[in-house]
Residue, then its C-alpha position, 0 to 999 in steps of 0.5 A: m221900505l213902503v210902497s207908497d214911498f214911491d207914488y207921486p202925483l199925475d194929470p192923465e192928460l200928461i200920459a203921451q196915447r201917441p208916439a212923438g212926430r219925430r223919434d228923437a224929436s222927444r224931450l229929454l231930461v237930464l238928471n245930473r248927480g253932484g259927484s258924478g259924470g258930467g255935472g255937479g248936480g241939477l237939471t237939464h232941458t233939451r231934447f234925445s237929438a242931443l244925445p251924442g253930446l252928453l256921450a263921452p268917448g269910451d263909453v258904451l251905451v247898451v241896448n235891448d234889441t228885443k222884438v214886439f209881437p203882435a200878441r194880442l188875439a181876439g177870437v169866440k169859443a167854438a161852444s158857444g160863440g163867446r167873445v175870447e182875448a188872449l195875450l199870447t206872453k211866452d211861446m213855450g214851444g210845439g205850438r204852445y204859448a202861456a197866455l193870460m186870456k180874458g172870458a176863457p172856456p174851461v181847459g179841454a175847451p176849443v177858441v177860434f181866433g181870427g176865424r182860423l186859427r184855432a187853438r185847445v186851453s191844455s191847462d191852468m197854468g195859475g195866477g190867471m194864465k193859460l196854456l194854449a194848445f196851438e193845431q196850426a204849430e205849422g207857420l204859427e209865428d207869421l198866422v199871429d203876426e197877420l191875425g194879432t193886435t200890437p199889446l199897447p199897455p193898459y194905460i194908452r186909451r185908445p184901440g192898436r193902429a197900423e202906426d203900433r206895429r212901427r212905433y211901439q218897436t225899436v229901429y233895432a229890434r232883432k228878436r222875437g219874444a216881447v210883450a212890452a218894448p224896451t221905450a228908453g229905446l223909442h227915442f233912437t233912429r238910425g241916424l242917432r245911433e250913428r252920430i253916437r258911434g262917430a262920438g267914439v261911443g261903443v253901441v251893443a246890444l242884449t236881449l232881455h224879452v219884455g214880459t207882461g210883469t211889466f204892467l204889473p201893480v205892486r200889490v204889497d204895502t213894503v217893497e221888499r216883500h214883492v217878489m219881481h216876475e222872471e224875464d228872459y235874457e241872453i248877453s253875447g260873448q262879443a257884447a260882454e268883452t266889449i262891455n268889459r272892454a269899456k268899463a277897465a278903461g274907465g269908460r261909462v257903461v249906459a244903459v238904455g233901459t231899466t231891462s237892460a239895467r237889469a239883464l247886466e246887473s242879474a249877468s255880473g258877479a260881485d267883480g262887476v265883470v259880465r258874463p256871456g249866456a242865457s239866463s233869465t231873471s227875477l232881479f229886483i233892483y231898488p234903493g240900497y242896490r249898489f250898481r257893479v256894471v251900469d254907471a248911467l241910464i236912459t229911462n223913460f217916466h215911469l208909473p207911481r209905486s213901480t218896480l221900475l221907477m224904484l229901479v230908477c231910484a236906486l240909481a239917482g236917489r228916491e227925492a231926487i227922482l220925486s223932485a226931477y218927476r214933480e219938475a216934468a210935469r209942471m214943465g210938461y213932460r209926456f209920460y210913459s211909453y210913448g213919452d219923454a226920457m230922461f237921462i241920468p249919466 
């Protein structure tokens, strides 16, 4: 299977540079699969606020409650004053972070962020990744939160703003650790979640900390040769029980975003039963994959040739998805992280 099979043209003007004025005012493109819940095929245009009417009593909505932290730090090399930028990707414990760095000094050299947060490059982890050891292990999270900026995706061609700390974050974010938002969840408001619960739909959370791999392009020509990045996830016993009970009773498991979908599929066995616990996943879902847990998906519009687009195509079919993307572009939908959404029931 060729990576080029998942390409499509897009006017750069359709790439959303800012969030919608109201989260649930985003547009929602519904792709009804023939013979699968809620329709005989075709596309429906609506607003995200209409989502409760598209779900059914007994369904369960699975959201990702990871929290984006301000992981981008600007600083200088202590010896020369040369500029340094670090994108903290994972807390390694003990005041150490894995980080992608621009202008990184040699191993052992000190850097200073924000004039008062000192660190040393303690090792080269390969692939452009460095291990940063901070002097101030005590209260480090608070200092990073104060000095760092929101790590917006590279296709958002503007500096981060104060509002991004709030809007590039779901309203139900709880567990700090992501460097990218689970963007399908950005459309939810607290009121919308209450309306969904009021419609007899369960809402449960899992955690998958979205890493920098979500931005990395596929660098091979054939899909099967791509090696997926690894991400940590956790599913509580209560969440697993709710999901399994809904599934057994004939309700749909509706994953909010590709991150929730990957965690659910990674935590299940061949029997389709979700098992609780903490683990990591490098599961790569592309056409030919048979979903064991996920019945329906809420997702944003994804980059061409991306693993996220391949996952969506695995659920609904490549031709159907690319046709829907063409229609969305024709209708002026907003694409990518701050863009509009799609529901595949």
